[in-house]
Backbone as a printed PyTorch tensor [residue, N CA C, xyz], in Angstrom:
tensor([[[  15.7050, -154.3540,   11.9660],
         [  14.5950, -153.7820,   12.7140],
         [  14.9610, -153.6800,   14.1860]],

        [[  15.5900, -154.7160,   14.7020],
         [  16.0000, -154.6600,   16.1100],
         [  17.0380, -153.5610,   16.3340]],

        [[  17.9490, -153.3640,   15.3940],
         [  18.9550, -152.3140,   15.5410],
         [  18.3110, -150.9310,   15.5170]],

        [[  17.2610, -150.7680,   14.7180],
         [  16.5670, -149.4800,   14.6680],
         [  15.9030, -149.1430,   15.9950]],

        [[  15.5690, -150.1620,   16.7740],
         [  14.9490, -149.9070,   18.0690],
         [  15.9030, -149.1950,   19.0240]],

        [[  17.1890, -149.2810,   18.7630],
         [  18.1670, -148.5680,   19.5930],
         [  18.0020, -147.0560,   19.4680]],

        [[  17.3900, -146.6140,   18.3760],
         [  17.2050, -145.1850,   18.1340],
         [  15.8910, -144.6540,   18.7170]],

        [[  15.1080, -145.5170,   19.3420],
         [  13.8320, -145.0870,   19.9260],
         [  13.9610, -144.9650,   21.4340]],

        [[  13.0140, -144.2620,   22.0280],
         [  13.0340, -144.0420,   23.4750],
         [  12.4040, -145.2070,   24.2350]],

        [[  11.3400, -145.7630,   23.6820],
         [  10.5570, -146.7360,   24.4280],
         [  10.7250, -148.1900,   23.9690]],

        [[  11.7270, -148.4900,   23.1650],
         [  11.9330, -149.8570,   22.6860],
         [  13.3630, -150.2880,   22.9840]],

        [[  13.5440, -151.5830,   23.1970],
         [  14.8870, -152.1240,   23.3930],
         [  15.0540, -153.3580,   22.5270]],

        [[  16.2790, -153.5680,   22.1050],
         [  16.5840, -154.7620,   21.3160],
         [  16.9170, -155.9090,   22.2490]],

        [[  16.6610, -157.1210,   21.7580],
         [  17.0390, -158.2920,   22.5510],
         [  17.3970, -159.4390,   21.6150]],

        [[  18.2280, -160.3240,   22.1080],
         [  18.6400, -161.4830,   21.3270],
         [  17.4400, -162.3960,   21.0580]],

        [[  16.5450, -162.5180,   22.0310],
         [  15.3770, -163.3850,   21.8160],
         [  14.4950, -162.8370,   20.6960]],

        [[  14.3800, -161.5070,   20.5670],
         [  13.6170, -160.9220,   19.4650],
         [  14.2970, -161.1930,   18.1280]],

        [[  15.6160, -161.1070,   18.1080],
         [  16.3490, -161.3890,   16.8670],
         [  16.1340, -162.8370,   16.4450]],

        [[  16.2240, -163.7580,   17.4030],
         [  16.0020, -165.1790,   17.1040],
         [  14.5650, -165.4060,   16.6390]],

        [[  13.5950, -164.7920,   17.3300],
         [  12.1830, -164.9620,   16.9590],
         [  11.9150, -164.3790,   15.5770]],

        [[  12.4390, -163.1830,   15.3000],
         [  12.2250, -162.5650,   13.9910],
         [  12.8740, -163.3770,   12.8730]],

        [[  14.0780, -163.8630,   13.1090],
         [  14.7800, -164.6650,   12.1080],
         [  14.0460, -165.9860,   11.8750]],

        [[  13.6230, -166.6220,   12.9510],
         [  12.8640, -167.8710,   12.8190],
         [  11.5630, -167.6340,   12.0650]],

        [[  10.8930, -166.5400,   12.3720],
         [   9.6500, -166.2090,   11.6710],
         [   9.8660, -165.9570,   10.1940]],

        [[  10.9410, -165.2570,    9.8740],
         [  11.2640, -164.9950,    8.4700],
         [  11.5720, -166.2920,    7.7320]],

        [[  12.3390, -167.1800,    8.3670],
         [  12.6480, -168.4740,    7.7420],
         [  11.3880, -169.3190,    7.5740]],

        [[  10.5370, -169.3200,    8.5930],
         [   9.2740, -170.0740,    8.4940],
         [   8.3940, -169.5050,    7.3910]],

        [[   8.3600, -168.1790,    7.2670],
         [   7.5800, -167.5480,    6.2050],
         [   8.1160, -167.8890,    4.8300]],

        [[   9.4360, -167.8770,    4.6860],
         [  10.0400, -168.2160,    3.3980],
         [   9.7700, -169.6750,    3.0360]],

        [[   9.9130, -170.5680,    4.0040],
         [   9.6340, -171.9830,    3.7560],
         [   8.1640, -172.1930,    3.3940]],

        [[   7.2830, -171.5150,    4.1090],
         [   5.8490, -171.6130,    3.8120],
         [   5.5580, -171.1090,    2.4060]],

        [[   6.1940, -170.0000,    2.0090],
         [   5.9810, -169.4590,    0.6660],
         [   6.4200, -170.4500,   -0.4070]],

        [[   7.5660, -171.0990,   -0.1980],
         [   8.0480, -172.0860,   -1.1710],
         [   7.0880, -173.2710,   -1.2420]],

        [[   6.6930, -173.7870,   -0.0810],
         [   5.7820, -174.9250,   -0.0640],
         [   4.4190, -174.5650,   -0.6440]],

        [[   3.9280, -173.3770,   -0.3020],
         [   2.6250, -172.9410,   -0.7990],
         [   2.6530, -172.7300,   -2.3010]],

        [[   3.7280, -172.1270,   -2.8130],
         [   3.8050, -171.9200,   -4.2560],
         [   3.8950, -173.2510,   -4.9870]],

        [[   4.6050, -174.2150,   -4.4120],
         [   4.6740, -175.5550,   -5.0040],
         [   3.2920, -176.1980,   -5.0050]],

        [[   2.5660, -176.0560,   -3.9040],
         [   1.2130, -176.6080,   -3.8080],
         [   0.2850, -175.9480,   -4.8220]],

        [[   0.3420, -174.6200,   -4.9150],
         [  -0.5380, -173.8820,   -5.8320],
         [  -0.2370, -174.2580,   -7.2720]],

        [[   1.0380, -174.3470,   -7.6200],
         [   1.4060, -174.7410,   -8.9850],
         [   0.8930, -176.1450,   -9.2950]],

        [[   1.0690, -177.0660,   -8.3570],
         [   0.5730, -178.4300,   -8.5550],
         [  -0.9430, -178.4680,   -8.6640]],

        [[  -1.6100, -177.6800,   -7.8220],
         [  -3.0720, -177.6060,   -7.8550],
         [  -3.5490, -177.0850,   -9.2110]],

        [[  -2.9430, -175.9960,   -9.6790],
         [  -3.3560, -175.4320,  -10.9650],
         [  -3.0650, -176.3800,  -12.1210]],

        [[  -1.9330, -177.0960,  -12.0700],
         [  -1.6420, -178.0920,  -13.1130],
         [  -2.6840, -179.2090,  -13.1070]],

        [[  -3.0520, -179.6660,  -11.8970],
         [  -4.0250, -180.7610,  -11.7780],
         [  -5.3940, -180.3410,  -12.2870]],

        [[  -5.8710, -179.1800,  -11.8550],
         [  -7.2080, -178.7530,  -12.2850],
         [  -7.2180, -178.3930,  -13.7670]],

        [[  -6.0960, -177.9050,  -14.2840],
         [  -6.0220, -177.6280,  -15.7200],
         [  -6.0490, -178.9180,  -16.5250]],

        [[  -5.2960, -179.9170,  -16.0720],
         [  -5.2640, -181.2060,  -16.7700],
         [  -6.6370, -181.8690,  -16.7510]],

        [[  -7.3820, -181.6620,  -15.6810],
         [  -8.7190, -182.2590,  -15.5760],
         [  -9.7730, -181.4280,  -16.3050]],

        [[  -9.3760, -180.2720,  -16.8320],
         [ -10.3200, -179.4230,  -17.5530],
         [ -11.1570, -178.5430,  -16.6350]],

        [[ -10.8290, -178.5240,  -15.3480],
         [ -11.6270, -177.7560,  -14.3940],
         [ -11.2740, -176.2720,  -14.3970]],

        [[ -10.0770, -175.9470,  -14.8690],
         [  -9.6520, -174.5510,  -14.8790],
         [  -9.8480, -173.9090,  -16.2440]],

        [[ -10.3350, -174.6680,  -17.1960],
         [ -10.4940, -174.1300,  -18.5430],
         [ -11.8360, -173.4420,  -18.7390]],

        [[ -12.7670, -173.6350,  -17.8080],
         [ -14.0720, -172.9760,  -17.9260],
         [ -13.9290, -171.5160,  -17.4980]],

        [[ -14.7210, -170.6300,  -18.0920],
         [ -14.5650, -169.1900,  -17.8150],
         [ -14.7410, -168.7880,  -16.3460]],

        [[ -15.4740, -169.5450,  -15.5680],
         [ -15.7550, -169.1170,  -14.1860],
         [ -14.6930, -169.5660,  -13.1790]],

        [[ -13.6690, -170.2980,  -13.6070],
         [ -12.6960, -170.8050,  -12.6460],
         [ -11.9450, -169.6830,  -11.9400]],

        [[ -11.3950, -168.7480,  -12.6940],
         [ -10.6010, -167.6980,  -12.0540],
         [ -11.4650, -166.7240,  -11.2470]],

        [[ -12.6910, -166.3840,  -11.6830],
         [ -13.5510, -165.6130,  -10.7680],
         [ -13.8300, -166.3580,   -9.4610]],

        [[ -13.9950, -167.6790,   -9.5220],
         [ -14.1830, -168.4740,   -8.3070],
         [ -12.9330, -168.4180,   -7.4360]],

        [[ -11.7810, -168.5080,   -8.0510],
         [ -10.5230, -168.4300,   -7.3120],
         [ -10.3930, -167.0780,   -6.6030]],

        [[ -10.7130, -166.0010,   -7.2950],
         [ -10.6480, -164.6620,   -6.6990],
         [ -11.6850, -164.5190,   -5.5890]],

        [[ -12.9050, -165.0160,   -5.8110],
         [ -13.9490, -164.9440,   -4.7770],
         [ -13.5180, -165.7080,   -3.5310]],

        [[ -12.8540, -166.8390,   -3.7240],
         [ -12.3660, -167.6330,   -2.5890],
         [ -11.3020, -166.8540,   -1.8200]],

        [[ -10.3810, -166.2290,   -2.5310],
         [  -9.3360, -165.4460,   -1.8770],
         [  -9.9170, -164.2430,   -1.1330]],

        [[ -10.9140, -163.5800,   -1.7200],
         [ -11.5610, -162.4420,   -1.0590],
         [ -12.2520, -162.9060,    0.2210]],

        [[ -12.9430, -164.0370,    0.1570],
         [ -13.6280, -164.5750,    1.3330],
         [ -12.6280, -164.9160,    2.4310]],

        [[ -11.5600, -165.6190,    2.0770],
         [ -10.5670, -166.0070,    3.0740],
         [  -9.8520, -164.7980,    3.6620]],

        [[  -9.5500, -163.8100,    2.8350],
         [  -8.9070, -162.5970,    3.3420],
         [  -9.8260, -161.8800,    4.3240]],

        [[ -11.1220, -161.8480,    4.0250],
         [ -12.0770, -161.2120,    4.9210],
         [ -12.1890, -161.9270,    6.2520]],

        [[ -12.0770, -163.2290,    6.2290],
         [ -12.1810, -164.0000,    7.4730],
         [ -10.8940, -163.9840,    8.2840]],

        [[  -9.7530, -163.8430,    7.6210],
         [  -8.4680, -163.8540,    8.3270],
         [  -8.0240, -162.4640,    8.7720]],

        [[  -8.6170, -161.4380,    8.1930],
         [  -8.2800, -160.0570,    8.5330],
         [  -8.5620, -159.8410,   10.0060]],

        [[  -7.7290, -159.2600,   10.7830],
         [  -6.5770, -158.4040,   10.5040],
         [  -5.2520, -159.1530,   10.4390]],

        [[  -5.2510, -160.4150,   10.0830],
         [  -4.0470, -161.1990,    9.8280],
         [  -3.1150, -161.2930,   11.0280]],

        [[  -3.6710, -161.3690,   12.2040],
         [  -2.8440, -161.5290,   13.3980],
         [  -2.9990, -162.9430,   13.9470]],

        [[  -2.6990, -163.8990,   13.0810],
         [  -2.8270, -165.3020,   13.4570],
         [  -1.9130, -165.6220,   14.6250]],

        [[  -2.3760, -166.5070,   15.4780],
         [  -1.5840, -166.9010,   16.6390],
         [  -1.5540, -168.4130,   16.7580]],

        [[  -0.4420, -168.9160,   17.1960],
         [  -0.3080, -170.3350,   17.4970],
         [  -0.2440, -170.5400,   19.0040]],

        [[  -0.5170, -169.4860,   19.7550],
         [  -0.4840, -169.5320,   21.2060],
         [  -1.6770, -170.3390,   21.7150]],

        [[  -1.4140, -171.5540,   22.1490],
         [  -2.4700, -172.4410,   22.6270],
         [  -3.1800, -171.8330,   23.8320]],

        [[  -2.4580, -171.0390,   24.6190],
         [  -3.0560, -170.4110,   25.7920],
         [  -4.1740, -169.4440,   25.4560]],

        [[  -4.1950, -168.9330,   24.2260],
         [  -5.2620, -168.0080,   23.8420],
         [  -6.5110, -168.7420,   23.3640]],

        [[  -6.4020, -170.0310,   23.0890],
         [  -7.5570, -170.7840,   22.6010],
         [  -8.5780, -171.0590,   23.7050]],

        [[  -8.1090, -171.4520,   24.8640],
         [  -9.0200, -171.8230,   25.9440],
         [  -9.9580, -170.6750,   26.3380]],

        [[  -9.4770, -169.4460,   26.5140],
         [ -10.4160, -168.3590,   26.8150],
         [ -11.4420, -168.1310,   25.7030]],

        [[ -11.0210, -168.3120,   24.4540],
         [ -11.9670, -168.1430,   23.3470],
         [ -13.0140, -169.2530,   23.3540]],

        [[ -12.5880, -170.4860,   23.6210],
         [ -13.5400, -171.6000,   23.6860],
         [ -14.5080, -171.3800,   24.8420]],

        [[ -13.9910, -170.9460,   25.9910],
         [ -14.8640, -170.6600,   27.1370],
         [ -15.8370, -169.5350,   26.8060]],

        [[ -15.3360, -168.4890,   26.1480],
         [ -16.2070, -167.3820,   25.7500],
         [ -17.2800, -167.8250,   24.7870]],

        [[ -16.8990, -168.7010,   23.8530],
         [ -17.8810, -169.2200,   22.8970],
         [ -18.9340, -170.0640,   23.6070]],

        [[ -18.4970, -170.9310,   24.5130],
         [ -19.4470, -171.7820,   25.2330],
         [ -20.3820, -170.9590,   26.1210]],

        [[ -19.8710, -169.8660,   26.6780],
         [ -20.7060, -169.0030,   27.5190],
         [ -21.6980, -168.2020,   26.6830]],

        [[ -21.3070, -167.8310,   25.4710],
         [ -22.1650, -167.0330,   24.5910],
         [ -21.9090, -167.4460,   23.1490]],

        [[ -22.5050, -168.5700,   22.7020],
         [ -22.1960, -169.0760,   21.3560],
         [ -22.6680, -168.1630,   20.2280]],

        [[ -23.6760, -167.3630,   20.4800],
         [ -24.1790, -166.4880,   19.4220],
         [ -23.1930, -165.3630,   19.1410]],

        [[ -22.6020, -164.7810,   20.1910],
         [ -21.6470, -163.6810,   20.0750],
         [ -22.2380, -162.5090,   19.3000]],

        [[ -23.4920, -162.1870,   19.5990],
         [ -24.1550, -161.0720,   18.9260],
         [ -23.7420, -159.7750,   19.5910]],

        [[ -23.2270, -158.8860,   18.8090],
         [ -22.8260, -157.5740,   19.3160],
         [ -23.3390, -156.5070,   18.3710]],

        [[ -22.6960, -155.3810,   18.3870],
         [ -23.0570, -154.2960,   17.4850],
         [ -22.6830, -154.7240,   16.0650]],

        [[ -23.6440, -154.6810,   15.1340],
         [ -23.3180, -155.0710,   13.7550],
         [ -22.2370, -154.1530,   13.1760]],

        [[ -21.1800, -154.7820,   12.6590],
         [ -20.0760, -154.0050,   12.1000],
         [ -19.8120, -154.4320,   10.6530]],

        [[ -19.4700, -155.6980,   10.4750],
         [ -19.0540, -156.1430,    9.1490],
         [ -19.9490, -157.2350,    8.5790]],

        [[ -21.1630, -157.3640,    9.1200],
         [ -22.0510, -158.4270,    8.6380],
         [ -22.4050, -158.2710,    7.1620]],

        [[ -22.6380, -157.0370,    6.7220],
         [ -22.9810, -156.8140,    5.3150],
         [ -21.8610, -157.2390,    4.3830]],

        [[ -20.6330, -156.9150,    4.7470],
         [ -19.4870, -157.2970,    3.9260],
         [ -19.3140, -158.8110,    3.9170]],

        [[ -19.4830, -159.4280,    5.0730],
         [ -19.3620, -160.8810,    5.1580],
         [ -20.4430, -161.5570,    4.3170]],

        [[ -21.6580, -161.0460,    4.3880],
         [ -22.7500, -161.6100,    3.5950],
         [ -22.4090, -161.5240,    2.1050]],

        [[ -21.8970, -160.3840,    1.6730],
         [ -21.5280, -160.2230,    0.2640],
         [ -20.3760, -161.1400,   -0.1400]],

        [[ -19.3920, -161.3030,    0.7350],
         [ -18.2660, -162.1880,    0.4220],
         [ -18.7440, -163.6300,    0.2490]],

        [[ -19.6160, -164.0830,    1.1450],
         [ -20.1290, -165.4550,    1.0420],
         [ -21.0420, -165.6080,   -0.1700]],

        [[ -21.8350, -164.5840,   -0.4730],
         [ -22.6990, -164.6440,   -1.6560],
         [ -21.8670, -164.6930,   -2.9310]],

        [[ -20.8120, -163.8800,   -2.9810],
         [ -19.9200, -163.8830,   -4.1390],
         [ -19.2550, -165.2440,   -4.3180]],

        [[ -18.7620, -165.8030,   -3.2130],
         [ -18.1080, -167.1130,   -3.2770],
         [ -19.0870, -168.1790,   -3.7700]],

        [[ -20.2510, -168.2650,   -3.1400],
         [ -21.2050, -169.3210,   -3.4990],
         [ -21.7920, -169.0930,   -4.8800]],

        [[ -22.0080, -167.8360,   -5.2480],
         [ -22.5180, -167.5500,   -6.5950],
         [ -21.5520, -167.9880,   -7.6780]],

        [[ -20.2630, -167.6790,   -7.4960],
         [ -19.2870, -168.1130,   -8.4990],
         [ -19.0780, -169.6200,   -8.4500]],

        [[ -19.2320, -170.1990,   -7.2550],
         [ -19.0990, -171.6580,   -7.1410],
         [ -20.2030, -172.3680,   -7.9100]],

        [[ -21.4390, -171.9050,   -7.7840],
         [ -22.5390, -172.5710,   -8.4850],
         [ -22.3770, -172.4390,   -9.9980]],

        [[ -21.9030, -171.2950,  -10.4780],
         [ -21.6640, -171.1240,  -11.9160],
         [ -20.5650, -172.0790,  -12.3780]],

        [[ -19.4800, -172.1520,  -11.6020],
         [ -18.3840, -173.0490,  -11.9610],
         [ -18.8480, -174.5050,  -11.9720]],

        [[ -19.6070, -174.9050,  -10.9430],
         [ -20.0920, -176.2910,  -10.8870],
         [ -20.9900, -176.6120,  -12.0810]],

        [[ -21.7990, -175.6580,  -12.4870],
         [ -22.6450, -175.8800,  -13.6770],
         [ -21.7960, -176.0050,  -14.9310]],

        [[ -20.7500, -175.1750,  -15.0290],
         [ -19.8870, -175.2150,  -16.2230],
         [ -19.0990, -176.5220,  -16.3220]],

        [[ -18.7920, -177.1360,  -15.1920],
         [ -18.0900, -178.4240,  -15.2610],
         [ -19.0690, -179.5910,  -15.1900]],

        [[ -20.3520, -179.2580,  -15.3380],
         [ -21.4410, -180.2340,  -15.4750],
         [ -21.6540, -181.1050,  -14.2300]],

        [[ -21.6780, -180.4890,  -13.0700],
         [ -21.9930, -181.1910,  -11.8320],
         [ -23.5020, -181.1530,  -11.6480]],

        [[ -24.0860, -182.3210,  -11.4340],
         [ -25.5290, -182.3790,  -11.1950],
         [ -25.8570, -181.7300,   -9.8570]],

        [[ -27.0140, -181.1010,   -9.8030],
         [ -27.4750, -180.4100,   -8.5940],
         [ -26.4310, -179.4090,   -8.0990]],

        [[ -25.9310, -178.6180,   -9.0040],
         [ -24.8660, -177.6550,   -8.6950],
         [ -25.2860, -176.6970,   -7.5840]],

        [[ -26.5260, -176.2460,   -7.5950],
         [ -26.9850, -175.2980,   -6.5740],
         [ -26.9640, -175.9340,   -5.1920]],

        [[ -27.4050, -177.1790,   -5.0950],
         [ -27.4040, -177.8740,   -3.8090],
         [ -25.9830, -178.0830,   -3.3100]],

        [[ -25.1040, -178.5130,   -4.1850],
         [ -23.7020, -178.7240,   -3.8100],
         [ -23.0850, -177.3990,   -3.3650]],

        [[ -23.3820, -176.3260,   -4.0900],
         [ -22.8150, -175.0160,   -3.7550],
         [ -23.3050, -174.5350,   -2.3960]],

        [[ -24.5790, -174.7520,   -2.0800],
         [ -25.1060, -174.3380,   -0.7640],
         [ -24.4220, -175.1230,    0.3450]],

        [[ -24.2750, -176.4260,    0.1570],
         [ -23.6320, -177.2540,    1.1770],
         [ -22.1730, -176.8220,    1.3620]],

        [[ -21.4590, -176.6340,    0.2680],
         [ -20.0630, -176.2010,    0.3560],
         [ -19.9830, -174.8010,    0.9580]],

        [[ -20.8560, -173.9040,    0.5220],
         [ -20.8690, -172.5410,    1.0550],
         [ -21.1380, -172.5060,    2.5480]],

        [[ -22.0890, -173.3200,    3.0090],
         [ -22.3830, -173.3850,    4.4440],
         [ -21.2010, -173.9740,    5.2070]],

        [[ -20.5930, -175.0140,    4.6580],
         [ -19.4300, -175.6250,    5.3170],
         [ -18.2700, -174.6350,    5.3910]],

        [[ -18.0530, -173.8920,    4.3420],
         [ -16.9840, -172.8860,    4.3410],
         [ -17.2840, -171.8140,    5.3850]],

        [[ -18.5440, -171.4060,    5.5080],
         [ -18.9180, -170.4070,    6.5180],
         [ -18.6030, -170.9210,    7.9200]],

        [[ -18.9320, -172.1730,    8.1900],
         [ -18.6770, -172.7500,    9.5180],
         [ -17.1810, -172.9350,    9.7810]],

        [[ -16.4640, -173.4390,    8.8010],
         [ -15.0290, -173.7030,    8.9850],
         [ -14.2460, -172.3950,    9.1270]],

        [[ -14.5630, -171.4080,    8.2900],
         [ -13.8260, -170.1460,    8.3900],
         [ -14.1610, -169.4130,    9.6870]],

        [[ -15.3830, -169.5540,   10.1610],
         [ -15.7260, -168.9390,   11.4520],
         [ -14.9800, -169.6350,   12.5820]],

        [[ -14.9230, -170.9620,   12.5540],
         [ -14.1770, -171.7050,   13.5730],
         [ -12.6880, -171.3690,   13.5000]],

        [[ -12.1850, -171.1130,   12.3030],
         [ -10.7830, -170.7650,   12.1270],
         [ -10.4040, -169.4700,   12.8180]],

        [[ -11.3900, -168.6730,   13.1890],
         [ -11.0980, -167.4240,   13.8830],
         [ -10.6130, -167.6490,   15.3120]],

        [[ -10.6610, -168.8930,   15.7680],
         [ -10.0280, -169.2130,   17.0460],
         [  -8.5380, -168.8800,   16.9950]],

        [[  -7.9660, -168.9460,   15.8070],
         [  -6.5320, -168.7340,   15.6470],
         [  -6.1850, -167.3190,   15.2040]],

        [[  -7.1730, -166.4430,   15.1420],
         [  -6.9420, -165.0340,   14.8290],
         [  -7.0010, -164.2840,   16.1510]],

        [[  -5.9080, -163.6320,   16.4970],
         [  -5.7750, -163.0330,   17.8210],
         [  -6.9040, -162.1150,   18.2270]],

        [[  -7.3550, -161.2440,   17.3340],
         [  -8.3480, -160.2410,   17.7030],
         [  -9.7540, -160.5750,   17.2340]],

        [[  -9.9800, -161.8030,   16.8430],
         [ -11.3210, -162.2000,   16.3950],
         [ -11.8790, -163.2500,   17.3410]],

        [[ -13.1990, -163.3340,   17.3910],
         [ -13.8900, -164.3090,   18.2270],
         [ -14.9540, -164.9900,   17.3720]],

        [[ -14.9210, -166.3170,   17.2730],
         [ -15.9380, -167.0050,   16.4760],
         [ -17.3020, -166.9350,   17.1620]],

        [[ -18.3360, -166.9710,   16.3450],
         [ -19.6840, -166.9510,   16.8960],
         [ -20.6850, -167.5050,   15.9030]],

        [[ -21.7750, -168.0300,   16.4290],
         [ -22.8090, -168.5960,   15.5640],
         [ -23.5260, -167.5180,   14.7540]],

        [[ -23.6000, -166.2900,   15.2960],
         [ -24.2220, -165.2050,   14.5430],
         [ -23.4780, -164.9800,   13.2320]],

        [[ -22.1620, -164.8620,   13.2960],
         [ -21.3700, -164.6340,   12.0870],
         [ -21.4130, -165.8390,   11.1550]],

        [[ -21.4390, -167.0420,   11.7200],
         [ -21.5770, -168.2370,   10.8750],
         [ -22.9260, -168.2070,   10.1580]],

        [[ -23.9690, -167.7830,   10.8850],
         [ -25.2980, -167.6650,   10.2720],
         [ -25.3350, -166.6330,    9.1640]],

        [[ -24.6050, -165.5300,    9.3460],
         [ -24.5100, -164.5170,    8.2870],
         [ -23.8460, -165.1290,    7.0620]],

        [[ -22.7880, -165.9100,    7.2680],
         [ -22.1110, -166.5670,    6.1680],
         [ -23.0060, -167.5650,    5.4430]],

        [[ -23.7680, -168.3300,    6.1980],
         [ -24.6920, -169.2990,    5.5980],
         [ -25.7920, -168.5740,    4.8250]],

        [[ -26.2890, -167.4610,    5.3780],
         [ -27.2870, -166.6580,    4.6750],
         [ -26.7010, -166.1260,    3.3710]],

        [[ -25.4460, -165.6870,    3.4170],
         [ -24.7730, -165.2410,    2.2030],
         [ -24.6410, -166.3640,    1.1830]],

        [[ -24.3530, -167.5590,    1.6740],
         [ -24.2650, -168.7140,    0.7610],
         [ -25.6060, -168.9870,    0.0980]],

        [[ -26.6780, -168.9080,    0.8650],
         [ -28.0130, -169.1120,    0.2910],
         [ -28.3380, -168.0120,   -0.7250]],

        [[ -27.9780, -166.7690,   -0.3930],
         [ -28.2300, -165.6530,   -1.3110],
         [ -27.4060, -165.7990,   -2.5870]],

        [[ -26.1830, -166.3180,   -2.4590],
         [ -25.3160, -166.4520,   -3.6160],
         [ -25.8220, -167.4540,   -4.6340]],

        [[ -26.5310, -168.4570,   -4.1830],
         [ -27.0440, -169.4750,   -5.0980],
         [ -28.1220, -168.8730,   -6.0140]],

        [[ -28.8780, -167.9350,   -5.4750],
         [ -29.9380, -167.3270,   -6.2930],
         [ -29.3370, -166.4750,   -7.3860]]])
């Protein structure tokens, strides 16, 4: 990729970019190996416990992935600590972060789908008060995933979006 930049007018190659790209590729490969090992172990554990044998397990897994993808999109995660402080200051200055509604409907549906499949799964594995547990977990997931947007370069966490997620969790239980 760096060599291809030699063929463009407005880009230049650099050794630091080559090192950064190579390091990123190695980190991605290592993460993929570790993540696949974790996922395989997780699936073996839940299967052995009988938690993955109920019909709603894989729909719950897909709903969870859809929810997380929606919250992490546009996938421009950053580890730049310098970008956190302005976001925290912005949040403290305006915790609601209410703007023009854009993706609230989709977020509400993602949280409803997640919590709805969670309550069905909890009932199938015979958890008492499955609806209550699902609402609590759904609300916690809404808060945690919203806070996680501190690490998404082009996203800003806000209580409005967390509230939309919690509303979706409540709707999903019904």
